[in-house]
C-alpha positions as CSV (number, residue, x, y, z in Angstrom):
1,X,13.3,-6.2,13.0
2,X,14.8,-4.0,10.6
3,X,12.1,-2.7,8.8
4,X,12.7,-1.6,5.0
5,X,13.0,2.3,4.8
6,X,11.5,1.9,1.2
7,X,8.0,0.5,2.5
8,X,8.1,3.4,5.3
9,X,8.7,6.3,2.3
10,X,6.5,4.8,-0.2
11,X,3.3,5.9,2.0
12,X,2.0,9.6,1.5
13,X,-0.9,11.0,3.3
14,X,-4.3,12.5,2.2
15,X,-5.8,15.5,3.1
16,X,-9.1,17.3,3.0
17,X,-9.8,21.0,3.2
18,X,-12.8,21.5,5.1
19,X,-12.7,25.5,5.1
20,X,-10.5,26.5,7.8
21,X,-7.7,23.6,7.6
22,X,-6.5,20.8,6.3
23,X,-7.6,17.4,7.7
24,X,-6.1,14.4,7.3
25,X,-8.4,11.4,5.9
26,X,-6.2,8.6,4.6
27,X,-2.7,7.6,3.3
28,X,-1.6,6.4,-0.2
29,X,1.1,4.8,-1.7
30,X,3.5,4.7,-4.9
31,X,3.5,2.1,-7.0
32,X,5.6,1.0,-10.2
33,X,4.2,-0.5,-13.3
34,X,6.9,-1.3,-15.7
35,X,6.2,-2.8,-18.9
36,X,7.9,-3.3,-22.3
37,X,7.6,0.2,-24.7
38,X,9.3,-0.4,-28.4
39,X,11.9,-2.6,-27.3
40,X,12.8,-0.6,-24.3
41,X,11.6,-1.6,-20.1
42,X,10.1,1.8,-19.2
43,X,8.3,3.3,-15.5
44,X,5.1,3.9,-14.8
45,X,4.5,6.0,-11.5
46,X,1.3,5.7,-9.3
47,X,-0.5,7.0,-6.3
48,X,-2.2,4.4,-5.1
49,X,-5.0,4.3,-2.1
50,X,-8.9,3.4,-1.2
51,X,-11.6,4.8,-3.3
52,X,-13.3,5.5,-0.8
53,X,-11.1,8.1,0.4
54,X,-11.0,10.1,-2.9
55,X,-14.8,10.3,-2.9
56,X,-15.6,11.1,0.3
57,X,-13.4,14.2,-0.4
58,X,-15.8,15.1,-2.3
59,X,-18.8,13.8,-0.3
60,X,-18.5,15.1,2.3
61,X,-16.1,17.8,2.3
62,X,-17.2,19.1,-1.3
63,X,-13.7,19.4,-2.6
64,X,-12.5,18.8,-5.9
65,X,-8.5,18.8,-4.8
66,X,-7.0,16.2,-2.9
67,X,-3.8,17.5,-0.7
68,X,-1.0,15.0,-1.2
69,X,2.0,15.8,2.2
70,X,5.5,14.0,0.8
71,X,8.4,14.7,3.0
72,X,10.5,16.9,1.7
73,X,14.5,15.5,1.1
74,X,15.5,18.9,2.6
75,X,13.4,18.8,5.1
76,X,9.8,19.5,5.8
77,X,7.2,18.8,4.0
78,X,5.3,19.7,0.9
79,X,1.3,19.9,-0.7
80,X,0.5,18.6,-3.8
81,X,-2.6,19.7,-4.6
82,X,-4.5,16.2,-7.4
83,X,-7.3,16.9,-8.6
84,X,-10.7,14.5,-7.6
85,X,-11.0,13.6,-11.1
86,X,-7.4,12.4,-12.0
87,X,-7.8,9.2,-9.7
88,X,-9.2,6.2,-12.2
89,X,-10.6,3.1,-10.4
90,X,-12.1,0.2,-12.4
91,X,-14.7,1.1,-15.3
92,X,-15.7,-2.9,-14.8
93,X,-15.5,-3.7,-11.2
94,X,-17.5,-1.2,-9.2
95,X,-17.5,-2.8,-5.9
96,X,-13.4,-2.5,-6.1
97,X,-12.6,0.2,-3.2
98,X,-9.1,0.8,-4.8
99,X,-8.5,4.2,-7.2
100,X,-4.9,5.3,-8.3
101,X,-3.2,8.9,-10.0
102,X,-0.8,8.5,-12.7
103,X,2.0,10.7,-11.3
104,X,2.7,14.0,-13.6
105,X,4.9,15.9,-11.6
106,X,8.1,15.6,-11.0
107,X,8.8,13.7,-7.5
108,X,12.6,14.0,-7.4
109,X,12.6,16.5,-4.6
110,X,10.7,14.3,-2.3
111,X,11.9,11.8,0.0
112,X,10.1,8.8,-1.2
113,X,10.4,5.7,-2.9
114,X,8.2,3.7,-5.2
115,X,7.2,0.1,-4.6
116,X,8.0,-2.4,-6.8
117,X,7.3,-5.9,-8.6
118,X,9.5,-7.7,-6.3
119,X,6.6,-6.8,-3.4
120,X,4.1,-8.3,-5.5
121,X,2.3,-11.2,-3.1
122,X,2.5,-14.5,-5.2
123,X,-0.9,-14.6,-7.2
124,X,-1.3,-18.5,-6.0
125,X,-1.8,-16.8,-2.5
126,X,-3.8,-14.1,-3.4
127,X,-6.3,-16.8,-5.3
128,X,-6.8,-18.4,-1.9
129,X,-7.1,-21.5,-3.2
130,X,-4.0,-23.5,-1.0
131,X,-2.4,-22.1,1.4
132,X,1.4,-21.6,1.2
133,X,4.1,-19.9,3.2
134,X,2.0,-16.8,3.0
135,X,-1.7,-18.3,4.2
136,X,-4.2,-17.5,7.3
137,X,-2.5,-17.6,10.3
138,X,0.5,-15.5,8.6
139,X,1.5,-12.0,10.4
140,X,0.7,-9.0,7.9
141,X,1.7,-5.3,8.6
142,X,-0.6,-2.6,7.8
143,X,1.8,1.4,7.2
144,X,0.1,4.2,7.0
145,X,-1.4,7.7,8.7
146,X,-2.2,7.5,12.8
147,X,-4.8,10.2,13.1
148,X,-4.0,11.2,16.4
149,X,0.1,11.6,15.6
150,X,0.9,12.0,12.0
151,X,3.8,14.2,12.3
152,X,3.9,18.2,12.5
153,X,7.5,18.7,10.5
154,X,7.5,15.2,8.8
155,X,4.8,12.2,7.7
156,X,5.2,9.9,10.2
157,X,4.1,6.7,8.5
158,X,2.7,3.9,12.0
159,X,3.3,0.0,11.0
160,X,0.7,-1.8,12.3
161,X,0.7,-5.6,13.2
162,X,-2.1,-7.9,12.4
163,X,-2.6,-11.5,10.9
164,X,-4.2,-12.9,8.0
165,X,-7.6,-14.5,9.2
166,X,-9.3,-15.0,6.1
167,X,-8.4,-15.6,2.3
168,X,-12.7,-15.1,1.4
169,X,-13.8,-17.4,-1.1
170,X,-17.1,-15.6,-0.9
171,X,-17.8,-12.1,-2.2
172,X,-18.0,-9.9,0.9
173,X,-21.0,-6.8,1.7
174,X,-20.2,-3.6,1.6
175,X,-21.3,0.0,0.5
176,X,-19.7,0.0,-2.9
177,X,-21.5,-3.7,-3.6
178,X,-20.5,-7.1,-2.9
179,X,-16.6,-7.4,-3.7
180,X,-13.6,-9.8,-2.8
181,X,-11.7,-8.5,0.5
182,X,-9.3,-10.1,3.0
183,X,-9.6,-10.6,6.3
184,X,-7.1,-9.6,9.1
185,X,-7.6,-9.9,13.0
186,X,-6.9,-6.2,14.0
187,X,-8.6,-2.6,14.8
188,X,-8.7,0.1,11.8
189,X,-9.4,3.5,12.8
190,X,-9.2,7.2,11.2
191,X,-6.7,7.4,8.3
192,X,-5.9,4.0,8.0
193,X,-7.7,3.3,5.0
194,X,-5.6,3.7,2.1
195,X,-2.8,1.5,3.4
196,X,-1.3,-0.6,2.2
197,X,-0.9,-4.1,3.8
198,X,1.6,-6.5,3.8
199,X,2.0,-10.5,4.0
200,X,5.3,-11.5,6.3
201,X,7.2,-14.2,6.0
202,X,9.8,-15.3,8.0
203,X,12.4,-17.7,5.8
204,X,15.8,-18.9,5.3
205,X,15.7,-17.5,1.1
206,X,18.4,-14.6,3.0
207,X,19.1,-16.5,6.7
208,X,22.4,-15.4,7.7
209,X,24.7,-18.1,10.4
210,X,27.2,-17.0,12.4
211,X,30.0,-20.0,13.8
212,X,31.5,-19.0,17.5
213,X,33.5,-20.5,19.7
214,X,31.8,-21.0,23.2
215,X,34.5,-21.2,25.6
216,X,31.8,-21.0,28.7
217,X,30.5,-24.4,27.7
218,X,33.9,-26.1,27.5
219,X,34.1,-29.8,28.6
220,X,36.6,-32.9,28.5
221,X,36.6,-33.1,24.7
222,X,37.7,-29.1,23.8
223,X,35.9,-26.3,22.7
224,X,31.6,-26.0,22.2
225,X,30.7,-24.5,19.4
226,X,27.2,-23.0,18.6
227,X,25.8,-21.8,15.4
228,X,23.3,-18.4,15.6
229,X,21.1,-18.5,12.3
230,X,19.1,-15.5,12.0
231,X,15.7,-15.6,9.8
232,X,14.8,-13.0,7.3
233,X,11.8,-11.3,7.2
234,X,10.2,-10.6,3.5
235,X,7.0,-8.7,3.0
236,X,4.4,-9.2,0.3
237,X,1.8,-6.5,-1.0
238,X,-0.9,-8.3,0.0
239,X,-3.9,-4.9,-0.2
240,X,-5.3,-1.9,0.7
241,X,-7.7,-1.3,3.8
242,X,-10.6,-1.0,2.8
243,X,-12.0,-0.9,6.3
244,X,-13.5,-2.8,9.3
245,X,-16.7,-4.5,10.3
246,X,-18.9,-2.4,12.1
247,X,-22.0,-3.0,14.4
248,X,-24.8,-0.8,14.2
249,X,-25.8,0.8,18.0
250,X,-28.6,-0.8,18.1
251,X,-27.1,-4.6,17.8
252,X,-24.5,-3.7,21.2
253,X,-26.2,-2.2,23.8
254,X,-24.3,-0.5,26.1
255,X,-20.4,-1.4,24.2
256,X,-17.9,1.4,23.6
257,X,-19.0,3.0,20.2
258,X,-18.3,6.0,17.9
259,X,-19.0,7.4,14.9
260,X,-18.2,7.2,11.5
261,X,-17.8,10.1,9.5
262,X,-21.3,10.3,8.2
263,X,-22.3,10.7,12.0
264,X,-23.9,6.9,12.5
265,X,-22.6,5.1,16.0
266,X,-21.0,2.1,14.9
267,X,-18.7,-0.3,17.3
268,X,-16.2,-1.9,15.8
269,X,-15.7,-5.2,15.9
270,X,-11.7,-5.1,15.8
271,X,-11.6,-7.0,12.4
272,X,-9.8,-5.0,8.9
273,X,-10.8,-5.2,5.5
274,X,-8.5,-5.3,2.8
275,X,-8.7,-5.1,-0.8
276,X,-6.1,-7.5,-3.2
277,X,-3.0,-5.7,-4.6
278,X,-4.0,-8.4,-7.6
279,X,-7.0,-5.8,-8.1
280,X,-5.1,-3.2,-8.9
281,X,-3.1,-5.2,-11.0
282,X,-6.1,-6.4,-13.2
283,X,-7.7,-2.2,-12.9
284,X,-4.1,-1.3,-14.5
285,X,-5.2,-3.3,-17.6
286,X,-8.1,-1.0,-18.2
287,X,-8.5,0.8,-21.5
288,X,-8.2,3.7,-19.5
289,X,-5.3,3.1,-17.8
290,X,-3.3,1.7,-21.1
291,X,-4.0,5.2,-22.8
292,X,-2.7,6.9,-19.9
293,X,0.3,4.9,-19.9
294,X,1.1,5.5,-23.7
295,X,1.4,8.9,-23.9
296,X,3.8,8.8,-20.9
297,X,5.9,6.2,-22.4
298,X,6.0,8.2,-25.8
299,X,7.1,11.3,-23.7
300,X,10.0,8.8,-22.0
301,X,10.8,8.3,-25.4
302,X,11.2,11.9,-26.7
303,X,13.1,12.6,-23.2
304,X,15.5,8.8,-23.8
305,X,16.5,10.2,-28.1
306,X,17.8,13.8,-25.8
307,X,19.6,12.4,-23.5
308,X,21.1,8.5,-24.5
309,X,20.3,8.7,-28.6
310,X,22.9,5.5,-28.9
311,X,19.3,3.6,-26.8
312,X,17.1,4.2,-28.9
313,X,19.0,3.4,-32.2
314,X,20.3,0.1,-30.3
315,X,16.5,-1.0,-29.2
316,X,15.2,0.1,-32.9
317,X,17.4,-1.3,-35.1
318,X,17.8,-5.0,-33.4
């Protein structure tokens, strides 16, 4: 399997400041939203993560900013300090564990790639009403921060395999309220919250075939031929890691336990909860997101007027 570099490069790590050092607390990823503005297709870059990751930086570390660690094209990493207030969430769905920062800094120095529309999962699949090729039992991949080894000189995201166990038709109770979540069979751990999750399909759309003569299989009628077909893996952005189901201490007796960020002892049940990416697609249509993109689009138009005035004249007169 040749895993796409563009997916690995879309991921960045989130750190909180505990007053003595920076502590890794989660993962996020870059997404581009494309739309037409005055007849010209423009793109807006967002950094997406789980809402609780950003809120925990304020609640448990008393931070006003979060630090995003990005890989530099020239080597090494650099931290970007982003105000917590710059992350926006839904004003309509208070249970949605997803938030986004509309990127407002120059990212040309960084070795990053943004996920575009080609990675978005089909809406029919996300609805859960019908099972298509990306249905229950399908492989999934999580790309994010592993708290025991995330890279000293470079961000090194891990690629973790899972399978889609359920597409719930009912809302699931979380600390943020009752939410629509997908269930994956895999263990979650510190640092994966906010990571992108991809469903994996294997098909013939981009398959390659090669036919060769095989002399070792010669028979009375001449050479035997063999054809090898390689199926390509296709990745669809399924959602954002919310966390995992846990059993409280009084319910698991002598089983192996660990302490959560709040200090309570819990047992990880090995089932990951994922916020659907369709929620992000809906949230960016809300007024406060649209207002931010409107400002960005106008700024992009002004830059195009300076660099390519002929394009502006063409589109505005067509």
